[in-house]
KOLTI-770059 format. One line per field, with one value per residue: x, y, z of N, C-alpha, C, O in turn; residue number from 1; residue in one letter. Coordinates in steps of 0.2 Angstrom, whole numbers, plus 5000, padded with zeros to 4 digits. Atoms other than C-alpha are relative to their C-alpha. Layout:
// residues N
n.east <- [X|...]
n.north <- [Y|...]
n.up <- [Z|...]
ca.east <- [X|...]
ca.north <- [Y|...]
ca.up <- [Z|...]
c.east <- [X|...]
c.north <- [Y|...]
c.up <- [Z|...]
o.east <- [X|...]
o.north <- [Y|...]
o.up <- [Z|...]
num <- [NUM|...]
residuo <- [a|...]
END
This chain:
// residues 309
n.east <- [4995|4994|4995|5000|5005|4999|4995|5004|5003|4996|4997|5005|5001|4993|5000|5006|5001|5000|4994|4994|5000|4999|4993|4998|5001|4997|5005|5005|5005|5007|4998|5001|5006|5006|4998|5002|5008|5002|4998|5006|5006|4999|5002|5007|4999|4996|4993|4999|5006|4997|5003|4995|4994|4999|5004|5000|5002|5006|4999|4998|4994|4994|4999|4997|4993|4996|4999|4997|4992|4998|5000|4995|4993|4998|4999|4992|4997|5000|4996|4994|4999|4997|4992|4994|5000|4996|4994|5001|5003|5002|5007|5000|5000|5002|4997|5002|4996|5001|4995|4995|4995|4999|4994|4996|5000|5003|4997|4997|5004|5002|4995|4998|5005|5000|4993|5000|5007|5003|5006|5005|5003|5001|5002|4999|5002|4999|5006|5001|5002|5007|5001|4996|5004|5005|4999|4999|5005|5003|4995|4998|4992|4997|4997|4999|4994|5003|4998|5005|5005|5006|5005|5006|5000|5003|4993|4994|4994|4994|4994|4995|4995|5002|4998|5001|5002|4996|5003|4998|5001|4996|4995|5003|5005|4997|5000|4992|4995|5000|4997|5006|5007|5004|5007|5002|4997|5003|5005|5004|5001|4994|4999|5002|5001|5003|5006|5003|5001|4993|4998|4995|5003|5002|4994|4996|5003|5000|4994|5000|5004|5004|5007|4998|5004|4996|4995|5002|4997|5007|5000|4998|4997|5002|4993|4994|4996|5004|4998|4993|5001|5004|4996|4995|5002|5005|4998|5003|4997|5004|4998|4999|4998|4991|4999|4999|4993|4997|5002|4999|4993|4996|5002|5006|4998|4998|5006|5003|4999|5005|5005|4999|5005|4999|4997|5006|4998|5006|4998|5004|5002|5002|5007|5004|5006|4997|5000|4995|4995|4995|4993|4996|5000|4998|4993|4997|5001|4996|4992|4998|5001|4994|4995|5000|5000|4994|5000|5001|5006|5004|5002|4995|5002|4999|4993|4999|5006|5005|5009|5003|5007]
n.north <- [4999|5000|4999|5008|5002|4997|5004|5005|4999|4997|5005|5004|4997|5002|5006|5001|5007|4999|5002|4997|4994|5002|5000|4993|4996|5003|5002|5006|4998|4998|4993|4995|4999|4997|4992|4996|4999|4995|4993|4999|4999|4995|4994|5001|5001|5006|4997|5004|5004|5006|5006|5000|5004|4999|4995|4994|4994|4997|4993|4997|5002|4996|4994|5001|5002|4994|4996|5005|5000|4993|5000|5004|4995|4997|5004|5001|4994|5000|5005|5000|4994|5001|5002|4994|4997|5005|5001|5008|4999|5006|5000|5003|4994|5002|4994|5001|4997|5001|5005|4998|4998|5006|5004|4997|4999|5005|5006|4998|4998|5007|5003|4996|5000|5006|4999|4996|4999|5007|5001|4995|5004|4996|5004|4996|5002|4996|4998|4995|4993|4999|5005|5000|4996|5002|5004|4996|4996|5005|5003|5007|5000|4995|4995|5001|4997|5000|4992|4994|4998|5003|4995|5003|4996|5005|5004|4996|5002|4999|5001|5006|4999|4997|5004|4997|5005|5001|5004|5006|5000|5006|4996|4999|4996|4994|4997|5003|4995|4995|5001|5000|5000|4996|5002|4998|5004|5007|5000|5005|5006|5004|5001|5005|4999|5005|5000|4995|5002|4998|4993|4999|4998|4993|4996|5002|4997|4994|4998|4998|4994|5000|5004|5006|5002|5000|5005|5005|5007|5006|5003|4997|5004|5001|4998|4997|5004|5002|4995|5000|5004|4998|4996|5004|5005|4997|4992|4995|4997|5000|4997|5004|4997|5000|5005|5006|5002|5005|5006|5001|5003|4995|4999|4997|4994|4997|4997|4993|4993|4996|4996|4994|4996|5000|5006|5004|5003|5004|5000|5006|4997|5005|4997|5003|4995|4996|5001|5006|4998|5005|4996|5004|5004|4996|4998|5007|5002|4995|5002|5005|4997|4997|5004|5004|4995|4997|4994|4994|5000|5000|4992|4997|5001|5006|5002|4997|5001|5006|4997|4999|5000]
n.up <- [5006|4996|5006|5003|5005|5006|5004|5004|5007|5004|5002|5005|5007|5004|5003|5001|4997|4992|4997|5002|4996|4994|5000|5001|4994|4996|4996|5002|5004|4996|4997|5004|5003|4995|4998|5006|4999|4995|5002|5003|4994|4995|5005|5003|5007|5002|5002|5006|5001|4998|5005|5007|4998|4993|4996|5002|4994|5001|5001|4994|4998|5003|4996|4994|5001|5002|4992|4996|5003|4999|4993|4998|5001|4993|4994|5001|4999|4993|4998|5002|4996|4994|5002|5002|4994|4996|5003|5004|5008|5000|5003|5006|5004|5006|5005|5008|5005|5006|5004|5003|4995|4997|5001|4998|4995|4995|4999|4995|4994|4995|4996|4993|4995|4997|4996|4996|4995|5000|4996|5003|5005|5006|5006|5006|5006|5007|5000|5005|4995|4998|4995|4993|4997|4997|4993|4994|4999|4996|4993|5002|4999|4995|5004|5006|5003|5007|5002|4997|4996|5002|4999|4996|4993|4994|5000|4998|5005|4997|5006|4999|5005|5006|5007|5005|5006|5006|5005|5002|5006|5006|5004|5006|4999|5002|4993|4996|5002|4996|4993|4996|5002|4998|5002|5007|5005|4999|5003|4996|5004|4999|4992|4996|4994|4996|5002|4995|4993|4997|4998|5004|5007|5001|4999|5007|5004|5000|5003|5008|5002|5005|4998|5000|5006|5007|4999|5003|5000|5001|4994|4994|4997|4994|4995|5003|5004|5007|5006|5003|5006|5005|5004|5003|5005|5004|5001|4997|4994|4993|4994|4993|4993|5000|4996|5003|5004|4997|5003|5006|5002|5002|5008|5000|4998|5006|5003|4995|5001|4996|5001|4998|5001|4992|4998|4998|4993|4996|4993|4997|4993|4996|5000|4993|4998|4996|4994|4999|4993|4998|5002|4999|5004|5007|5001|5001|5007|5005|4998|5003|5007|5001|5000|5006|5005|5000|4995|5005|5003|4994|4997|4997|4993|4998|4998|4993|4994|4999|5001|4994|5001]
ca.east <- [4891|4909|4925|4926|4909|4915|4931|4919|4909|4923|4931|4914|4913|4931|4927|4909|4909|4906|4919|4933|4929|4929|4947|4952|4947|4953|4936|4923|4910|4896|4904|4906|4888|4880|4890|4886|4867|4867|4876|4861|4848|4856|4855|4839|4846|4853|4871|4871|4859|4862|4851|4864|4878|4890|4882|4879|4880|4864|4862|4862|4875|4888|4885|4888|4904|4910|4908|4915|4932|4933|4929|4943|4956|4954|4955|4972|4977|4975|4984|4997|4998|5001|5015|5024|5023|5033|5046|5039|5035|5024|5005|5001|5002|4994|5003|4998|5010|5008|5014|5025|5035|5033|5047|5059|5054|5045|5057|5070|5057|5050|5067|5072|5055|5056|5075|5072|5055|5051|5037|5027|5016|5017|5006|5011|5001|5002|4987|4982|4979|4961|4960|4973|4961|4947|4954|4961|4945|4937|4952|4955|4974|4985|4995|5002|5016|5011|5014|5008|5001|4984|4974|4964|4960|4956|4975|4991|5006|5023|5037|5049|5059|5059|5062|5066|5059|5069|5065|5069|5071|5074|5090|5078|5068|5073|5072|5089|5100|5095|5106|5091|5073|5061|5042|5041|5053|5041|5028|5014|5012|5027|5025|5022|5012|5005|4987|4973|4972|4991|4996|5012|5002|4994|5011|5019|5005|5005|5023|5021|5008|4998|4980|4981|4968|4981|4991|4990|5000|4989|4995|4996|5007|5002|5021|5037|5046|5032|5035|5054|5051|5039|5051|5064|5054|5043|5053|5047|5050|5043|5045|5052|5056|5075|5074|5071|5088|5097|5086|5092|5106|5121|5115|5098|5105|5112|5094|5091|5089|5086|5070|5072|5063|5054|5065|5051|5051|5038|5037|5032|5025|5020|5000|4990|4972|4973|4967|4982|4993|5005|5021|5031|5026|5027|5044|5049|5042|5052|5068|5068|5063|5079|5090|5084|5082|5098|5103|5102|5085|5077|5067|5078|5067|5066|5085|5086|5069|5059|5040|5029|5011]
ca.north <- [4970|4965|4968|4948|4948|4961|4951|4936|4945|4952|4935|4927|4941|4936|4918|4917|4900|4897|4884|4893|4908|4899|4893|4910|4916|4901|4895|4881|4883|4882|4896|4908|4904|4908|4925|4931|4927|4936|4952|4951|4949|4963|4975|4968|4965|4950|4953|4938|4928|4910|4902|4907|4896|4902|4914|4932|4949|4958|4976|4982|4970|4979|4995|4986|4977|4994|5002|4985|4987|5006|5002|4987|4999|5011|4998|4992|5009|5011|4996|5000|5018|5011|4999|5013|5022|5006|5008|4992|4991|4977|4971|4969|4981|4979|4989|4990|4996|5000|4988|5000|5003|4985|4976|4988|4989|4974|4960|4969|4977|4960|4954|4970|4971|4953|4957|4972|4972|4953|4957|4967|4955|4963|4958|4966|4967|4975|4985|4998|5016|5016|5000|5005|5021|5013|5002|5015|5024|5007|5005|4988|4992|5003|5012|5013|5017|5025|5042|5058|5071|5063|5079|5069|5079|5063|5056|5062|5061|5058|5060|5045|5048|5056|5046|5051|5042|5037|5032|5014|5014|5000|5003|5001|5016|5034|5040|5030|5043|5055|5058|5064|5066|5081|5080|5087|5074|5059|5054|5043|5031|5022|5023|5007|5009|5001|4997|5008|5009|5012|5029|5028|5029|5045|5052|5047|5055|5071|5072|5071|5084|5077|5068|5051|5047|5049|5035|5021|5006|4989|4983|4989|4981|4975|4978|4986|4970|4966|4983|4981|4965|4972|4985|4973|4962|4975|4991|5008|5015|5015|5026|5017|5022|5025|5011|4998|5001|4990|4976|4978|4969|4979|4978|4984|4999|5005|5009|5022|5040|5054|5064|5083|5099|5096|5082|5069|5064|5055|5059|5042|5045|5034|5037|5035|5040|5056|5047|5035|5036|5023|5034|5020|5008|5022|5026|5007|5006|5023|5018|5002|5011|5022|5007|5001|5018|5027|5042|5055|5050|5051|5067|5078|5079|5060|5059|5071|5069|5055|5057|5065|5064]
ca.up <- [5119|5123|5111|5110|5101|5089|5085|5082|5069|5061|5059|5052|5039|5033|5033|5031|5040|5058|5060|5051|5061|5077|5073|5069|5086|5095|5102|5100|5086|5098|5108|5094|5087|5104|5107|5088|5092|5108|5100|5088|5101|5111|5094|5089|5071|5061|5056|5045|5035|5041|5026|5013|5010|5012|5025|5019|5028|5030|5025|5042|5046|5035|5045|5060|5054|5048|5066|5075|5064|5068|5087|5088|5079|5093|5106|5098|5097|5116|5119|5109|5117|5134|5127|5119|5137|5143|5129|5119|5100|5101|5095|5078|5062|5045|5032|5013|4999|4981|4968|4961|4977|4985|4976|4981|4999|5006|5003|5014|5026|5032|5037|5047|5055|5060|5067|5075|5082|5085|5097|5084|5072|5055|5040|5023|5009|4990|4987|4972|4980|4979|4989|5002|5004|5007|5020|5029|5028|5036|5049|5040|5039|5050|5038|5021|5009|4992|4982|4988|4989|4991|4997|5009|5026|5036|5032|5038|5025|5031|5017|5016|5000|4984|4967|4951|4934|4920|4903|4897|4879|4865|4856|4840|4845|4838|4856|4860|4851|4864|4879|4889|4887|4890|4890|4873|4866|4871|4859|4867|4853|4857|4876|4886|4902|4917|4915|4924|4942|4945|4952|4942|4926|4930|4935|4918|4909|4919|4915|4897|4897|4885|4886|4890|4877|4864|4870|4859|4864|4861|4879|4896|4908|4926|4934|4929|4925|4911|4903|4903|4894|4883|4877|4875|4864|4855|4854|4860|4877|4895|4911|4927|4945|4950|4963|4949|4940|4953|4945|4928|4919|4914|4895|4901|4910|4894|4889|4903|4899|4911|4911|4911|4909|4921|4930|4934|4953|4965|4983|4993|5010|5025|5027|5043|5049|5057|5073|5073|5090|5089|5087|5092|5079|5065|5069|5069|5051|5045|5055|5045|5028|5031|5031|5015|5004|4998|5010|4995|4991|5010|5016|5024|5040|5041|5042|5058|5067|5074|5069|5082|5080]
c.east <- [5007|5005|5000|4994|5002|5006|4997|4996|5004|5003|4993|5000|5006|5000|4993|4997|5002|5006|5007|5000|5002|5008|5004|5000|5001|4994|4996|4995|4993|5000|4999|4993|4996|5002|4998|4993|4998|5002|4994|4994|5001|4999|4994|5000|5004|5006|5001|4995|5002|4997|5004|5006|5005|4996|5002|4999|4993|5002|5003|5006|5006|5000|5003|5008|5005|5002|5004|5007|5002|5001|5008|5006|5001|5002|5008|5005|5001|5005|5006|5004|5004|5007|5005|5002|5007|5006|5000|4997|4998|4992|5000|5000|4999|5001|4999|5006|4998|5004|5006|5006|5002|5006|5006|5001|4998|5004|5006|4996|4998|5005|5003|4994|5000|5006|5000|4995|4996|4993|4994|4999|4999|4998|5001|4997|5002|4993|5001|4998|4993|4997|5002|4995|4994|5000|5001|4995|4995|5003|5002|5007|5002|5003|5002|5005|4998|5002|4995|5002|4993|4993|4994|5000|4999|5007|5006|5006|5007|5005|5004|5006|4997|5004|4998|4998|5005|4998|5004|4998|5003|5005|4997|4996|5006|5003|5007|5005|5001|5004|4996|4993|4996|4993|4998|5003|4996|4993|4997|4999|5005|5002|4996|4998|4998|4991|4995|5001|5007|5001|5005|4998|4999|5006|5003|4996|5000|5008|5001|4996|4996|4994|5002|4996|5003|5004|4997|5003|4995|5002|5003|5002|4997|5007|5006|5004|4997|5001|5007|5000|4996|5004|5005|5000|4997|5003|4996|5004|4995|5003|5001|5003|5008|5001|5000|5005|5004|4998|5002|5006|5005|4998|4994|5001|5003|4995|4997|5002|4997|4995|5002|4995|4993|5005|4994|5002|4992|5001|4995|5001|4997|4993|4997|4993|5003|4998|5005|5004|5005|5007|5004|5000|5001|5007|5004|4999|5005|5006|5002|5000|5006|5006|5000|5001|5007|4999|4998|4993|4994|4998|5004|4997|5000|5007|5001|4995|4997|4993|4997|4993|4995]
c.north <- [5000|5000|4992|4998|5003|4997|4993|5001|5002|4993|4995|5004|4998|4992|4998|4993|5000|4997|5002|5005|4998|4998|5005|5003|4995|4998|4995|5004|5003|5007|5007|5001|5004|5007|5004|5000|5004|5007|5002|5002|5008|5007|5000|5000|4995|5004|4995|4995|4993|4995|5000|4995|5001|5006|5007|5005|5003|5006|5003|4996|5003|5006|4997|4997|5007|5003|4994|5002|5007|4998|4995|5004|5006|4998|4998|5007|5003|4996|5002|5007|4999|4996|5005|5004|4995|4999|4994|5002|4993|5000|4997|5007|4996|5005|4998|5005|4999|4996|5003|5002|4993|4996|5003|5000|4993|4994|5002|5002|4995|4998|5006|5001|4995|5000|5005|5001|4993|5000|5003|4994|5004|4996|5007|4998|5005|5000|5007|5006|5000|4996|5002|5006|4999|4997|5004|5004|4995|4998|4993|4999|5006|5006|4998|5003|5001|5007|5004|5007|4997|5005|4997|5003|4995|4996|5004|4997|5000|4998|4995|5003|5003|4997|5002|4994|5001|4997|4994|4999|4993|5002|5001|5006|5007|5003|4998|5004|5006|4999|5001|5002|5006|4998|5001|4994|4993|4999|4994|4994|4994|4998|4993|5001|4996|5002|5005|4998|5001|5008|5001|5002|5006|5005|5001|5006|5008|5003|5002|5005|4999|4995|4992|4997|4999|4995|4993|4993|4994|4997|5004|4995|5000|5001|5002|4995|4997|5005|5000|4994|5002|5004|4995|4996|5004|5007|5004|5002|4999|5004|4996|5004|4999|4993|4993|4999|4995|4993|4998|4998|5006|5004|5005|5008|5005|5003|5005|5007|5004|5004|5007|5006|4997|4993|4997|4996|4998|5001|4993|5001|4994|5004|4996|5004|5006|4999|4994|5003|4996|5003|4995|4995|5003|5001|4994|4999|5007|4998|4994|5002|5003|4996|4997|5006|5004|5007|5006|5000|5002|5008|5002|5000|4993|4998|5003|5000|4993|5003|5001|5002|5003]
c.up <- [5004|4992|4997|4994|4993|4996|4997|4993|4995|4996|4996|4994|4996|4998|4997|5002|5006|5003|5000|5005|5008|5001|5001|5006|5006|5007|4997|4994|5004|5003|4996|4997|5006|5002|4994|5001|5005|4998|4996|5003|5002|4995|4997|4992|4998|4996|4994|4998|4999|4994|4994|5002|4994|5003|4997|5005|4998|4998|5006|5003|4998|5004|5006|5000|4999|5007|5005|4997|5002|5009|5002|4997|5005|5006|4999|5000|5008|5003|4999|5003|5007|5000|4998|5006|5003|4995|4995|4993|5000|4997|4994|4995|4993|4996|4992|4997|4994|4997|4998|5004|5004|4998|5002|5007|5005|5000|5007|5007|5004|5004|5006|5004|5005|5005|5005|5006|5000|5005|4997|4993|4994|4994|4995|4995|4993|4998|4994|5007|5001|5005|5006|5002|5003|5006|5004|5002|5006|5006|4999|5000|5004|4997|4993|4998|4993|4998|5001|4995|4998|5001|5003|5008|5005|4999|5001|4996|5004|4995|5002|4995|4995|4994|4994|4995|4995|4994|4998|4992|4996|4996|4992|4999|4998|5006|5001|4998|5005|5007|5007|4997|5003|4998|4994|4995|5000|4998|5002|4995|5001|5008|5004|5006|5005|4999|5006|5007|5004|5001|4994|4992|4999|5001|4994|4995|5001|4998|4993|4998|4995|5002|4999|4995|4994|5000|4997|4999|5001|5007|5006|5005|5008|5005|4995|4997|4993|4996|4998|4994|4994|4995|4997|4994|4994|4997|5005|5007|5006|5004|5007|5005|5001|5004|4995|4996|5003|4997|4993|4999|4999|4993|5001|5002|4995|4997|5003|4996|5005|4998|5003|4998|4999|5001|5004|5007|5003|5007|5002|5008|5004|5001|5006|5001|5005|5008|5002|5005|5001|4997|5000|4993|4993|5000|4999|4992|4997|5001|4994|4993|5000|4999|4993|4994|5001|5004|4995|4998|5006|5001|5004|5008|5002|5003|5005|5005|5000|4997|5006|4997|5006]
o.east <- [5009|5003|5000|4995|5001|5005|4999|4995|5002|5004|4994|5000|5005|5002|4993|4992|5007|5009|5012|5006|5005|5011|5009|5005|5001|4996|4996|4994|4990|4996|4996|4991|4992|4998|4997|4990|4993|4998|4991|4990|4997|4996|4992|4995|5008|5005|5004|4991|5007|4999|5002|5008|5003|4992|5007|4996|4991|5007|5009|5010|5011|5006|5008|5012|5010|5008|5009|5011|5008|5006|5012|5011|5007|5004|5012|5011|5007|5009|5011|5010|5009|5011|5010|5008|5011|5010|5005|4994|5002|4989|5004|4998|5002|4998|5000|5007|4996|5010|5011|5011|5008|5010|5010|5007|5000|5004|5006|4998|4998|5004|5004|4996|4998|5006|5002|4995|4990|4989|4989|5004|4996|5000|4998|4997|5004|4990|5006|4997|4992|4993|4999|4993|4992|4996|4998|4995|4993|5001|5005|5009|4998|5003|5000|5008|4996|5004|4989|5006|4990|4988|4988|5005|4999|5008|5006|5007|5008|5006|5004|5011|4991|5010|4993|5000|5008|4993|5010|4992|5008|5005|4999|4994|5012|5008|5011|5009|5006|5004|4996|4993|4997|4992|4993|5001|4997|4989|5000|4998|5003|5006|4990|5002|4997|4989|4998|5001|5008|5000|5004|5002|5001|5006|5006|4999|5000|5008|5004|4996|4993|4994|5005|4999|5000|5008|4991|5001|4990|4998|5008|4998|4995|5007|5006|5007|5000|5003|5009|5002|4998|5004|5007|5004|4997|5000|4992|5010|4989|5009|4996|5005|5011|5005|5004|5006|5008|5002|5001|5011|5002|4997|4993|4997|5002|4997|4992|5007|4992|4995|5005|4990|4991|5004|4991|5006|4987|5007|4990|5006|4994|4993|4997|4993|5008|5000|5004|5006|5008|5009|5008|5006|5003|5009|5009|5004|5009|5010|5007|5005|5009|5011|5005|5005|5010|4994|4993|4990|4988|5002|5008|5001|5000|5007|5005|4997|4996|4992|4997|4992|4989]
o.north <- [5003|4999|4991|4995|5000|4996|4991|4997|5000|4994|4991|5001|4996|4990|4994|4990|5002|4999|5002|5006|5002|5000|5005|5007|4997|4997|4994|5010|5008|5011|5012|5007|5009|5010|5010|5005|5007|5012|5007|5006|5012|5013|5004|5002|4993|5009|4997|4992|4992|4990|4997|4994|5000|5009|5007|5004|5002|5008|5005|4999|5003|5007|5000|4999|5008|5003|4997|5002|5008|4999|4998|5003|5007|5001|4999|5007|5006|4999|5002|5007|5002|4997|5006|5006|4998|4994|4990|5007|4988|5005|4993|5012|4991|5011|4992|5010|4993|4995|4999|5004|4992|4994|4998|5001|4991|4991|4998|5000|4996|4997|5004|5001|4996|4998|5004|5003|4993|4995|5002|4992|5009|4990|5012|4993|5011|4995|5010|5006|5002|4997|5001|5005|5002|4998|5003|5006|4997|4994|4991|4993|5010|5012|4993|5007|4996|5011|5004|5008|4997|5004|4998|5001|4997|4991|5010|4991|5005|4992|4995|5004|5004|4996|5003|4988|5007|4993|4995|4998|4991|5008|5006|5008|5008|5007|5003|5003|5009|4994|4997|5003|5007|4994|4998|4994|4989|5000|4989|4989|4988|4994|4993|5004|4990|5007|5008|4992|5001|5012|5005|5005|5009|5010|5006|5010|5012|5009|5007|5008|5004|4991|4990|4992|4995|4995|4991|4989|4995|4993|5007|4990|5005|5000|5001|4996|4995|5004|5002|4995|4999|5003|4995|4993|5002|5010|5002|5001|4998|5006|4993|5009|4995|4989|4988|4994|4992|4988|4992|4998|5012|5010|5010|5013|5011|5008|5008|5008|5002|5005|5008|5004|4995|4988|5000|4992|5000|5000|4991|5002|4989|5010|4990|5009|5006|5003|4991|5009|4996|5001|4995|4994|5000|5001|4994|4997|5005|4998|4995|5001|5002|5000|4994|5005|5005|5010|5010|5005|5004|5012|4997|4998|4992|4994|5000|5000|4989|5009|4996|5007|5003]
o.up <- [5009|4987|4991|4989|4988|4990|4991|4988|4990|4990|4992|4989|4990|4993|4992|5000|5008|5008|5004|5008|5011|5006|5005|5007|5011|5013|4991|4995|5004|5004|4999|4995|5005|5005|4995|4999|5004|5001|4997|5001|5001|4996|4994|4988|5002|4992|4989|5002|4995|4992|4989|5007|4988|4999|4994|5010|4992|5000|5007|5006|5001|5007|5008|5004|5002|5009|5008|5001|5002|5011|5006|5000|5007|5010|5004|5002|5010|5007|5003|5003|5009|5004|5001|5006|5007|4997|4994|4992|4998|4994|4992|4997|4991|4996|4990|5000|4993|4999|4998|5002|5007|5002|5004|5009|5010|5005|5012|5013|5010|5010|5012|5010|5011|5011|5011|5012|4997|5004|4999|4990|4995|4993|4996|4992|4994|4997|4994|5013|5007|5008|5011|5008|5008|5011|5009|5007|5011|5010|5003|5001|5005|4999|4991|5001|4990|5002|5001|4991|4993|4999|5001|5011|5011|5003|4999|4996|5007|4993|5008|4998|4995|4995|4992|4996|4994|4994|4998|4990|4997|4994|4989|4994|4999|5006|5004|5001|5006|5011|5012|4991|5010|4994|4992|4989|4996|5001|5003|4998|4999|5010|5004|5010|5003|4998|5011|5008|5010|4996|4990|4989|4994|4998|4993|4992|4997|4996|4991|4992|4992|5006|4995|4993|4990|4995|4998|4995|5004|5008|5006|5006|5010|5011|4989|4992|4989|4990|4992|4989|4989|4989|4991|4991|4989|4993|5009|5007|5005|5003|5009|5003|4997|5002|4996|4994|4999|4997|4991|5003|4999|4991|4998|4999|4996|4994|5001|4993|5007|4992|5008|4994|4994|4997|5009|5008|5000|5009|5000|5012|5001|5002|5007|4998|5008|5012|5007|5005|5006|4991|4995|4989|4988|4994|4995|4989|4992|4996|4991|4989|4994|4997|4991|4989|5006|5004|4997|4997|5005|5000|5006|5012|5009|5007|5009|5011|4995|4995|5010|4993|5004]
num <- [1|2|3|4|5|6|7|8|9|10|11|12|13|14|15|16|17|18|19|20|21|22|23|24|25|26|27|28|29|30|31|32|33|34|35|36|37|38|39|40|41|42|43|44|45|46|47|48|49|50|51|52|53|54|55|56|57|58|59|60|61|62|63|64|65|66|67|68|69|70|71|72|73|74|75|76|77|78|79|80|81|82|83|84|85|86|87|88|89|90|91|92|93|94|95|96|97|98|99|100|101|102|103|104|105|106|107|108|109|110|111|112|113|114|115|116|117|118|119|120|121|122|123|124|125|126|127|128|129|130|131|132|133|134|135|136|137|138|139|140|141|142|143|144|145|146|147|148|149|150|151|152|153|154|155|156|157|158|159|160|161|162|163|164|165|166|167|168|169|170|171|172|173|174|175|176|177|178|179|180|181|182|183|184|185|186|187|188|189|190|191|192|193|194|195|196|197|198|199|200|201|202|203|204|205|206|207|208|209|210|211|212|213|214|215|216|217|218|219|220|221|222|223|224|225|226|227|228|229|230|231|232|233|234|235|236|237|238|239|240|241|242|243|244|245|246|247|248|249|250|251|252|253|254|255|256|257|258|259|260|261|262|263|264|265|266|267|268|269|270|271|272|273|274|275|276|277|278|279|280|281|282|283|284|285|286|287|288|289|290|291|292|293|294|295|296|297|298|299|300|301|302|303|304|305|306|307|308|309]
residuo <- [m|t|l|q|q|l|e|y|i|l|a|l|d|k|t|r|h|f|v|r|a|a|l|m|c|g|v|t|q|p|t|l|s|a|m|v|q|k|l|e|e|e|l|d|s|k|i|f|d|r|a|q|h|p|i|e|v|t|e|v|g|r|e|i|l|k|q|a|q|v|i|l|f|h|v|n|q|l|k|a|g|v|e|a|k|r|g|q|v|s|g|s|l|n|l|a|v|i|p|t|v|a|p|y|l|l|p|k|l|i|g|l|m|r|k|d|f|p|q|l|a|v|r|m|s|e|m|r|t|d|t|i|l|e|k|l|r|l|a|e|i|d|m|a|i|l|a|t|p|l|h|n|p|s|l|l|e|i|p|l|y|y|e|r|f|l|a|y|i|a|p|s|d|p|l|y|a|h|s|e|l|s|a|a|d|m|p|l|d|r|l|w|v|l|e|e|g|h|c|l|r|n|q|i|f|n|f|c|e|k|a|a|s|r|h|s|s|s|y|e|a|g|s|i|d|t|l|i|k|i|v|d|t|n|g|g|y|s|i|i|p|q|l|h|v|s|l|l|s|d|e|q|q|r|n|l|r|p|l|v|k|p|e|a|t|r|e|i|s|l|i|i|r|n|d|f|v|r|e|g|v|l|n|a|v|a|d|s|i|k|k|i|i|p|q|e|m|l|d|e|r|l|k|k|f|s|i|r|i]
END
């Protein structure tokens, strides 16, 4: 068994096509087919069902692929650790970000990482929290940025910044007359929220201290931008994160009200597996984020210290 064979079966799992997998790996299709078959013979198990079109992964093949992903994750960790000792930040990085953070970080983060760390090949993806946690478990991504705490003992949370929530209220709504809102002021029957699966939705209902089942808006949006447009067109109100304020027009910003009693905030953190060792890459991402997020929002420890794992 070789690492190359593990890379081949992972490519074949992604593409479900021998020719495309071979192109992905930079080898000929006969070479890839032969190497995959040799691995199956060595393990005495069929990983792929070639009778299906496109090819399917067998039941035992799914377990083999999971282990192959974890093995290659640790190999890349080892290589990166050696490079870090030489003062290099290189290799590859697969970073996932939740949708309610991505619009404020990713556009600038992509440019900063390309400029400051040109030897690091970064792939950034937008995913919901449940998908991120599963991909971290399977070592399909290296790190993530999402709302914490997660209370997951297999993951390490590194707080990045703390973000306030604000109410965005249509001028036609009775709440518009308030200079600030408390949890007791917020009726759920006029509240527009994100659809199921967004962690921000749960945070909003936790702040309101009312059962989510009582929420009666007839439409749940997939993005903050859509929530804003729904309120502008249909009335009512929504809750938005602080970093979205700069994307609003001057007129729209007059529709904002602070949330008090209690003040609603969320913690945004970098998340890695407990066995992650690429300290240089971790600090590269954190240092780039520190250039994007306003200083007053940053975690105090992040301002003063490098990350040690």
